[in-house]
ZAMARGU-4260 file (C-alpha; in steps of 0.2 Angstrom, whole numbers, plus 5000, padded with zeros to 4 digits):
<rodrens>
0) 5275/5010/5665 | 5273/4992/5661 | 5265/4981/5672 | 5276/4970/5683 | 5281/4953/5680
5) 5265/4941/5688 | 5271/4930/5703 | 5267/4912/5705 | 5267/4901/5720 | 5282/4890/5719
10) 5273/4875/5724 | 5265/4877/5705 | 5283/4878/5699 | 5284/4860/5691 | 5301/4862/5683
15) 5308/4868/5699 | 5315/4883/5694 | 5314/4894/5710 | 5328/4897/5721 | 5337/4882/5731
20) 5342/4886/5748 | 5357/4876/5746 | 5362/4886/5733 | 5373/4900/5744 | 5384/4885/5749
25) 5385/4877/5732 | 5385/4892/5721 | 5391/4906/5733 | 5395/4923/5724 | 5405/4929/5739
30) 5412/4919/5752 | 5419/4925/5768 | 5432/4914/5779 | 5431/4919/5798 | 5445/4912/5805
35) 5457/4915/5790 | 5476/4916/5795 | 5493/4916/5788 | 5499/4903/5801 | 5507/4889/5791
40) 5497/4872/5795 | 5482/4880/5800 | 5466/4876/5794 | 5460/4894/5791 | 5475/4897/5780
45) 5472/4880/5769 | 5453/4886/5767 | 5458/4902/5761 | 5470/4896/5751 | 5460/4884/5742
50) 5446/4898/5740 | 5458/4910/5730 | 5468/4896/5720 | 5452/4887/5712 | 5443/4902/5704
55) 5423/4899/5707 | 5417/4916/5699 | 5416/4926/5717 | 5424/4936/5729 | 5435/4930/5745
60) 5434/4941/5761 | 5446/4936/5776 | 5440/4940/5792 | 5450/4942/5806 | 5452/4956/5818
65) 5469/4953/5823 | 5477/4955/5806 | 5475/4970/5792 | 5476/4958/5779 | 5480/4939/5776
70) 5490/4931/5761 | 5491/4949/5754 | 5471/4950/5754 | 5462/4965/5763 | 5454/4956/5780
75) 5440/4963/5790 | 5437/4963/5808 | 5419/4957/5807 | 5406/4949/5796 | 5397/4966/5799
80) 5412/4975/5791 | 5412/4966/5775 | 5407/4978/5760 | 5398/4966/5750 | 5384/4954/5754
85) 5390/4936/5759 | 5382/4921/5753 | 5393/4909/5762 | 5401/4911/5778 | 5416/4898/5782
90) 5420/4896/5801 | 5437/4890/5806 | 5438/4896/5825 | 5436/4888/5841 | 5420/4880/5845
95) 5415/4891/5860 | 5414/4906/5848 | 5405/4898/5834 | 5387/4903/5841 | 5391/4920/5842
100) 5399/4922/5826 | 5384/4914/5817 | 5372/4926/5825 | 5384/4939/5818 | 5381/4931/5802
105) 5363/4930/5802 | 5362/4949/5808 | 5371/4952/5791 | 5360/4942/5780 | 5372/4928/5777
110) 5361/4914/5771 | 5373/4899/5772 | 5389/4893/5782 | 5400/4879/5784 | 5406/4876/5800
115) 5423/4867/5799 | 5427/4868/5818 | 5425/4853/5830 | 5421/4852/5848 | 5402/4851/5847
120) 5391/4836/5854 | 5405/4823/5850 | 5412/4831/5866 | 5396/4827/5876 | 5384/4839/5886
125) 5395/4856/5884 | 5395/4852/5865 | 5377/4849/5865 | 5374/4865/5873 | 5383/4875/5859
130) 5373/4867/5846 | 5357/4872/5855 | 5364/4890/5855 | 5368/4889/5836 | 5351/4882/5832
135) 5342/4896/5843 | 5350/4910/5834 | 5350/4902/5815 | 5334/4891/5813 | 5325/4896/5799
140) 5337/4911/5795 | 5352/4902/5786 | 5358/4885/5782 | 5372/4877/5789 | 5384/4863/5784
145) 5392/4853/5798 | 5400/4857/5812 | 5415/4845/5812 | 5417/4844/5795 | 5429/4844/5780
150) 5419/4858/5769 | 5412/4858/5754 | 5417/4856/5735 | 5408/4860/5719 | 5422/4854/5707
155) 5411/4861/5691 | 5408/4878/5698 | 5426/4879/5704 | 5421/4881/5723 | 5433/4872/5736
160) 5429/4877/5753 | 5438/4865/5761 | 5455/4861/5771 | 5458/4845/5760 | 5474/4844/5748
165) 5468/4849/5731 | 5453/4851/5721 | 5442/4836/5715 | 5439/4833/5695 | 5422/4839/5687
170) 5413/4824/5685 | 5394/4818/5685 | 5395/4809/5703 | 5390/4817/5721 | 5399/4810/5737
175) 5393/4815/5754 | 5402/4809/5768 | 5400/4811/5787 | 5420/4805/5788 | 5433/4821/5783
180) 5447/4809/5784 | 5438/4797/5771 | 5433/4812/5759 | 5452/4814/5758 | 5456/4797/5754
185) 5443/4797/5741 | 5449/4814/5734 | 5466/4806/5733 | 5460/4790/5725 | 5450/4800/5712
190) 5465/4810/5705 | 5475/4794/5703 | 5460/4786/5694 | 5452/4800/5684 | 5437/4800/5693
195) 5427/4816/5693 | 5413/4822/5704 | 5398/4834/5703 | 5398/4838/5722 | 5409/4834/5736
200) 5402/4836/5753 | 5408/4833/5771 | 5393/4834/5781 | 5399/4831/5798 | 5386/4831/5812
205) 5372/4837/5803 | 5366/4850/5815 | 5354/4858/5800 | 5357/4852/5783 | 5355/4833/5783
210) 5355/4818/5771 | 5337/4822/5765 | 5343/4840/5761 | 5357/4836/5750 | 5348/4821/5741
215) 5335/4831/5737 | 5345/4846/5730 | 5358/4834/5720 | 5343/4825/5714 | 5337/4841/5707
220) 5354/4844/5698 | 5356/4840/5681 | 5374/4838/5682 | 5372/4823/5695 | 5370/4808/5688
225) 5372/4796/5704 | 5376/4800/5723 | 5387/4789/5735 | 5385/4791/5752 | 5397/4787/5768
230) 5383/4786/5782 | 5387/4784/5800 | 5369/4789/5807 | 5353/4791/5799 | 5349/4808/5808
235) 5331/4813/5802 | 5326/4796/5793 | 5309/4803/5788 | 5318/4815/5779 | 5331/4804/5771
240) 5318/4791/5766 | 5305/4804/5758 | 5319/4811/5747 | 5329/4794/5743 | 5311/4787/5739
245) 5309/4801/5725 | 5328/4803/5718 | 5331/4783/5718 | 5318/4782/5704 | 5331/4791/5693
250) 5347/4792/5700 | 5355/4777/5708 | 5360/4781/5727 | 5374/4769/5735 | 5377/4769/5753
255) 5391/4762/5765 | 5384/4762/5782 | 5396/4756/5796 | 5391/4752/5814 | 5384/4735/5813
260) 5394/4729/5828 | 5392/4737/5845 | 5411/4742/5844 | 5408/4750/5828 | 5393/4761/5833
265) 5403/4767/5850 | 5418/4772/5838 | 5404/4782/5827 | 5397/4790/5843 | 5414/4795/5848
270) 5416/4802/5831 | 5402/4812/5828 | 5392/4810/5842 | 5378/4801/5834 | 5369/4785/5837
275) 5370/4772/5822 | 5353/4764/5824 | 5349/4746/5823 | 5357/4739/5807 | 5343/4727/5802
280) 5330/4742/5803 | 5342/4751/5792 | 5344/4738/5779 | 5324/4736/5778 | 5323/4753/5775
285) 5335/4756/5762 | 5327/4740/5752 | 5310/4748/5753 | 5316/4765/5747 | 5327/4758/5733
290) 5344/4762/5741 | 5360/4750/5737 | 5371/4746/5752 | 5388/4741/5750 | 5397/4734/5764
295) 5416/4741/5761 | 5426/4755/5755 | 5433/4745/5740 | 5415/4742/5733 | 5413/4762/5735
300) 5427/4765/5725 | 5422/4754/5712 | 5405/4759/5710 | 5411/4778/5710 | 5423/4774/5696
305) 5410/4765/5685 | 5398/4778/5687 | 5409/4791/5683 | 5417/4785/5668 | 5402/4775/5658
310) 5384/4775/5656 | 5372/4765/5666 | 5369/4748/5656 | 5350/4747/5651 | 5350/4729/5659
315) 5360/4714/5668 | 5366/4704/5653 | 5385/4705/5652 | 5398/4699/5636 | 5415/4693/5644
320) 5430/4693/5633 | 5445/4685/5638 | 5462/4677/5633 | 5460/4663/5648 | 5445/4652/5652
325) 5448/4652/5672 | 5446/4671/5674 | 5431/4669/5662 | 5423/4656/5672 | 5425/4665/5687
330) 5417/4681/5680 | 5403/4671/5675 | 5400/4664/5693 | 5401/4681/5700 | 5390/4689/5688
335) 5376/4676/5691 | 5379/4675/5710 | 5374/4693/5711 | 5359/4694/5700 | 5368/4697/5683
340) 5366/4686/5666 | 5379/4680/5653 | 5371/4685/5639 | 5368/4674/5623 | 5377/4678/5607
345) 5366/4683/5593 | 5369/4670/5576 | 5375/4686/5567 | 5388/4691/5578 | 5394/4672/5582
350) 5396/4672/5562 | 5408/4688/5563 | 5418/4683/5577 | 5421/4664/5567 | 5428/4675/5553
355) 5444/4680/5563 | 5446/4670/5579 | 5455/4654/5579 | 5445/4639/5575 | 5448/4633/5596
360) 5438/4648/5601 | 5425/4646/5614 | 5409/4649/5603 | 5401/4655/5619 | 5400/4669/5631
365) 5413/4671/5638 | 5421/4674/5623 | 5439/4666/5624 | 5451/4674/5612 | 5464/4660/5616
370) 5481/4665/5625 | 5491/4670/5610 | 5479/4685/5607 | 5486/4701/5601 | 5479/4719/5602
375) 5472/4718/5585 | 5462/4702/5590 | 5455/4710/5606 | 5452/4726/5596 | 5441/4717/5584
380) 5432/4706/5598 | 5426/4720/5608 | 5421/4731/5593 | 5408/4717/5586 | 5403/4710/5603
385) 5399/4727/5608 | 5386/4728/5593 | 5377/4713/5599 | 5359/4719/5606 | 5358/4703/5616
390) 5370/4711/5630 | 5370/4728/5639 | 5388/4729/5643 | 5407/4720/5640 | 5419/4716/5652
395) 5438/4713/5645 | 5449/4701/5654 | 5467/4701/5650 | 5481/4689/5660 | 5498/4692/5654
400) 5506/4677/5645 | 5521/4677/5637 | 5515/4682/5619 | 5501/4694/5627 | 5503/4714/5621
405) 5495/4722/5637 | 5500/4739/5634 | 5496/4739/5614 | 5480/4731/5618 | 5474/4744/5630
410) 5480/4757/5616 | 5469/4746/5605 | 5455/4746/5616 | 5453/4766/5619 | 5444/4770/5604
415) 5431/4760/5609 | 5430/4767/5626 | 5413/4774/5625 | 5399/4763/5617 | 5381/4771/5617
420) 5371/4766/5632 | 5383/4752/5635 | 5397/4751/5650 | 5415/4745/5643 | 5424/4737/5658
425) 5442/4730/5660 | 5451/4718/5671 | 5471/4720/5668 | 5475/4705/5679 | 5495/4706/5687
430) 5505/4717/5695 | 5521/4729/5686 | 5518/4719/5668 | 5500/4727/5666 | 5503/4744/5675
435) 5506/4754/5659 | 5490/4746/5651 | 5480/4749/5665 | 5485/4769/5665 | 5481/4770/5647
440) 5463/4763/5650 | 5460/4775/5667 | 5465/4790/5654 | 5453/4784/5642 | 5439/4782/5653
445) 5438/4763/5655 | 5436/4757/5673 | 5450/4745/5678 | 5450/4732/5691 | 5461/4720/5699
450) 5452/4705/5697 | 5435/4702/5686 | 5425/4697/5701 | 5421/4706/5720 | 5433/4703/5734
455) 5421/4694/5743 | 5401/4689/5742 | 5390/4703/5742 | 5371/4707/5742 | 5371/4720/5729
460) 5363/4718/5712 | 5375/4719/5697 | 5390/4718/5707 | 5400/4708/5695 | 5399/4722/5683
465) 5403/4734/5697 | 5388/4745/5694 | 5368/4746/5695 | 5359/4743/5679 | 5342/4753/5675
470) 5332/4736/5676 | 5339/4736/5693 | 5333/4752/5698 | 5317/4751/5689 | 5314/4735/5699
475) 5317/4743/5715 | 5306/4757/5712 | 5293/4747/5708 | 5295/4736/5723 | 5295/4751/5734
480) 5279/4760/5726 | 5269/4742/5728 | 5275/4741/5747 | 5270/4758/5749 | 5253/4756/5741
485) 5250/4740/5750 | 5255/4750/5767 | 5242/4764/5765 | 5227/4753/5762 | 5213/4755/5774
490) 5213/4740/5787 | 5197/4732/5792 | 5195/4729/5810 | 5191/4710/5809 | 5190/4696/5793
495) 5174/4699/5781 | 5168/4682/5784 | 5167/4683/5801 | 5159/4699/5800 | 5146/4692/5788
500) 5142/4680/5801 | 5139/4693/5815 | 5156/4689/5824 | 5173/4698/5829 | 5182/4682/5829
505) 5184/4668/5815 | 5187/4649/5820 | 5205/4641/5816 | 5195/4630/5804 | 5191/4644/5793
510) 5204/4656/5797 | 5218/4645/5787 | 5208/4646/5770 | 5204/4666/5773 | 5222/4668/5779
515) 5230/4662/5761 | 5217/4671/5751 | 5220/4688/5760 | 5238/4686/5758 | 5239/4684/5740
520) 5226/4698/5739 | 5238/4710/5747 | 5254/4706/5745 | 5262/4702/5728 | 5271/4687/5725
525) 5288/4698/5722 | 5288/4706/5739 | 5294/4689/5749 | 5302/4673/5746 | 5287/4662/5747
530) 5269/4666/5737 | 5260/4662/5752 | 5265/4668/5767 | 5262/4655/5782 | 5258/4663/5800
535) 5257/4652/5815 | 5239/4642/5815 | 5225/4649/5824 | 5232/4666/5824 | 5217/4674/5820
540) 5205/4661/5828 | 5204/4667/5846 | 5209/4687/5848 | 5197/4698/5837 | 5211/4712/5835
545) 5224/4701/5830 | 5219/4700/5812 | 5224/4718/5810 | 5238/4717/5819 | 5245/4701/5809
550) 5240/4711/5793 | 5250/4727/5798 | 5265/4716/5803 | 5267/4708/5785 | 5264/4723/5774
555) 5272/4739/5784 | 5290/4738/5794 | 5290/4746/5811 | 5302/4758/5806 | 5287/4765/5795
560) 5275/4769/5807
</rodrens>
């Protein structure tokens, strides 16, 4: 008899090929819908219909003790009566029944559950008590998404365990939201704009599975290249920051976080029953771990489209091709204001452009191909500029002048929609005149925008190119690593010059010089706006312990304590 296969500690599996705790939710073999019904307009009917009409490679079992069948499929009175092992249970029953049903699922060995039902902590103390009952029965035995959520989609695998209308297109961007309604809005927009997703998750009240779990899982997913998040509350901050710090080194994480005002914070609490947290503290946390924060849904849509359709640029140098000087200048202004650069045109490329562009063209970046440019002139300009090693992406702007061929130009650009390592973006400015061209570009995988500039000033790097470049990600990662390294350095109880003199204090005349030297040693110039921090005079001159406190306050935010 052959020797059994050797077993190894999962901690030593550096390729991370072991079973993931969220696999039963995203890749189930058998799914039970508890609360499935045939009643028109009921959530249980929509969830069951979405599961059976989008093949995911498994079997669906309706659970309803009052019906022998649902939508022509044999129904079972309880989860224990299901004849096969169930990986995922989707629960769409009233909140009061959920703890008992989840207890039955635990007894049946179901490893994952999605609780779509509402009526938990957002309803106050009675709902909190229900959640406590759920966790008493399920903690450590199964993973739970929700409650109060839309559900989960895995478009690549075909799973649609939601009550949304339709299935998301497959893609490489993961979207996670605490708002189910925002999920449906993003889904409808994505179908129109031809944007695909690798995962589409409504996380709800985060009773069990939180941001850190999902970021860690999707960070290890080779089919996910970036993660977009709508966050109302951070939940387990330590788990989120730990996962985001690791994943953001390789994959962009973009967050839209409402709740800046007191009124918005109250609205979020009534929605999911969660507190939004201090906005200033969250901003500092996001910057520290390398997460990008955007301020409105339009930003989120723009980044989702760009990351889904085009590669990330290697750096922040952009080439602009336009048939009008004004929009080109606006694009250049927005680019520079948000951390980008106008790429210089190399001499070889300049010579090629001179060979076919009119004598009056700009001979600079933005490349103004003039108002009478036809489809062929646009095509040649894009083809040549995309080959320039001095730039990391190309933005094509078109304004509908009398002789402009907006539809023909879009058709001509289709074959250049995918350039190795460089995003190609388009701004077809106008209304009905350019709609046909926009549709062609969207189908070809070129993100299109109403204007070449952001709607309002924002603090996100590379906003003018509607994406995040690899250089920005590396810069944030290096800054985060330096901050973490500095924060972990051992602190000494008092300044070295004072200790050498046998004192536990330092005079104000000596403290200023020592303060400047210590600041340069322990704080890299890139971590702040000023090379030398300037604490108030005499800060370390009178109190022996204040030197340690002052150094800690400059190197480690209070939220990281």
